[in-house]
KEKE-3310 file (N, C-alpha, C; in steps of 0.2 Angstrom, whole numbers, plus 5000, padded with zeros to 4 digits):
npx = (4935:4928:4924:4929:4937:4946:4951:4955:4965:4976:4977:4988:4995:4980:4981:4994:4990:4979:4983:4994:4987:4981:4994:4999:4986:4989:5001:5003:4992:4999:5011:5013:5017:5018:5016:5013:5023:5028:5028:5022:5015:5010:4997:4980:4978:4987:4997:4990:4986:5003:5007:4998:5002:5016:5012:5005:5019:5025:5016:5018:5030:5028:5027:5021:5013:5018:5008:5001:5001:5010:5027:5042:5052:5058:5054:5041)
npy = (4995:4982:4981:4970:4964:4974:4971:4958:4959:4969:4962:4960:4974:4979:4971:4974:4988:4987:4980:4989:5001:4996:4994:5007:5013:5006:5011:5021:5024:5012:5021:5032:5052:5060:5074:5081:5085:5078:5075:5069:5055:5061:5064:5052:5052:5055:5047:5035:5034:5036:5023:5018:5023:5014:5001:4999:4999:4989:4979:4979:4974:4961:4950:4950:4939:4934:4942:4940:4953:4960:4966:4962:4961:4972:4967:4972)
npz = (4917:4931:4946:4954:4944:4944:4957:4958:4948:4955:4967:4977:4978:4986:4998:5004:5006:5014:5024:5030:5031:5043:5050:5050:5054:5071:5072:5079:5088:5099:5096:5092:5095:5107:5109:5099:5091:5080:5061:5056:5068:5073:5070:5070:5054:5047:5049:5044:5033:5027:5033:5024:5010:5010:5011:4999:4991:4994:4992:4981:4976:4972:4962:4944:4936:4919:4903:4886:4881:4885:4880:4883:4878:4869:4855:4841)
capx = (4938:4922:4927:4932:4943:4952:4954:4959:4972:4979:4976:4994:4995:4975:4980:4997:4988:4977:4990:4999:4983:4979:4998:4999:4983:4990:5007:4999:4988:5004:5017:5012:5019:5011:5019:5011:5028:5030:5022:5018:5014:5006:4989:4981:4976:4993:5000:4988:4989:5009:5008:4995:5006:5021:5010:5008:5023:5029:5013:5020:5035:5025:5031:5012:5015:5019:5005:5005:5001:5019:5033:5048:5060:5061:5051:5038)
capy = (4989:4981:4982:4963:4964:4977:4969:4951:4963:4971:4958:4960:4979:4979:4966:4977:4995:4985:4979:4996:5006:4995:4994:5014:5018:5006:5016:5029:5022:5013:5021:5039:5057:5065:5081:5084:5090:5074:5077:5056:5052:5067:5062:5047:5049:5055:5040:5028:5036:5032:5014:5013:5019:5010:4998:4998:4998:4980:4974:4981:4969:4953:4949:4949:4934:4940:4942:4940:4959:4962:4966:4963:4957:4973:4969:4978)
capz = (4920:4935:4956:4954:4939:4948:4963:4954:4948:4959:4975:4980:4983:4988:5001:5003:5007:5018:5031:5029:5034:5051:5054:5053:5060:5075:5076:5080:5092:5101:5100:5091:5096:5115:5112:5093:5087:5076:5056:5053:5071:5077:5070:5068:5048:5041:5053:5042:5023:5027:5031:5017:5000:5010:5012:4992:4986:4998:4987:4970:4974:4973:4952:4941:4929:4912:4899:4882:4880:4891:4879:4887:4874:4865:4849:4840)
cpx = (4931:4928:4931:4938:4948:4953:4956:4966:4979:4978:4979:4995:4987:4977:4988:4996:4982:4978:4994:4995:4980:4985:5001:4994:4985:4998:5004:4997:4993:5008:5018:5017:5017:5014:5016:5016:5030:5025:5023:5012:5009:4998:4987:4979:4983:4996:4998:4986:4995:5010:5005:4999:5014:5020:5008:5013:5025:5021:5015:5025:5034:5027:5023:5016:5016:5010:5006:5003:5007:5023:5040:5055:5063:5059:5048:5031)
cpy = (4987:4979:4971:4960:4968:4972:4962:4953:4965:4968:4960:4969:4979:4978:4971:4984:4994:4985:4985:4999:5004:4997:5001:5019:5014:5006:5021:5029:5020:5018:5031:5044:5059:5071:5089:5088:5086:5075:5072:5056:5057:5065:5056:5045:5051:5049:5035:5030:5032:5026:5014:5014:5014:5003:4992:4997:4991:4976:4973:4977:4965:4954:4948:4946:4938:4938:4940:4948:4960:4958:4967:4963:4963:4972:4972:4975)
cpz = (4926:4942:4955:4950:4945:4954:4960:4953:4951:4967:4979:4985:4987:4999:5008:5011:5013:5026:5035:5033:5042:5049:5055:5056:5070:5078:5079:5085:5100:5104:5097:5096:5102:5112:5104:5087:5079:5069:5055:5059:5072:5077:5066:5059:5043:5043:5048:5037:5023:5024:5026:5010:5006:5010:5002:4988:4991:4992:4984:4971:4973:4962:4951:4937:4923:4909:4891:4877:4883:4884:4880:4882:4869:4859:4845:4838)
residu = (MET:LYS:PHE:LYS:GLN:LEU:LEU:THR:ARG:TYR:LYS:TRP:GLN:ALA:ILE:GLY:VAL:SER:ILE:GLY:LEU:ILE:GLY:GLY:TYR:LEU:TYR:TRP:TYR:TYR:ILE:GLY:CYS:THR:SER:GLY:THR:CYS:PRO:ILE:GLN:ALA:ASN:TRP:HIS:THR:SER:THR:LEU:TYR:GLY:GLY:LEU:LEU:GLY:TYR:PHE:VAL:GLY:ASP:LEU:LYS:LYS:ARG:PRO:LYS:THR:ASN:ASN:ASP:LYS:THR:ASP:GLY:THR:VAL)
# end
């Protein structure tokens, strides 16, 4: 698949990941863990990655329209 096709197919997940990455970084920057003992909040990269993962899951909740290839009625 081309990049543009992938982006249009998974646009809600891409939007969720983008917002999650930004949110995870901002969470680390403003709240974070100053002592370094918190596994997720101590480093910017772990906090950012967890934010992106959470954003993906939230973006994946958006329902995609059904296509003719979807076989949800149980017929073969």
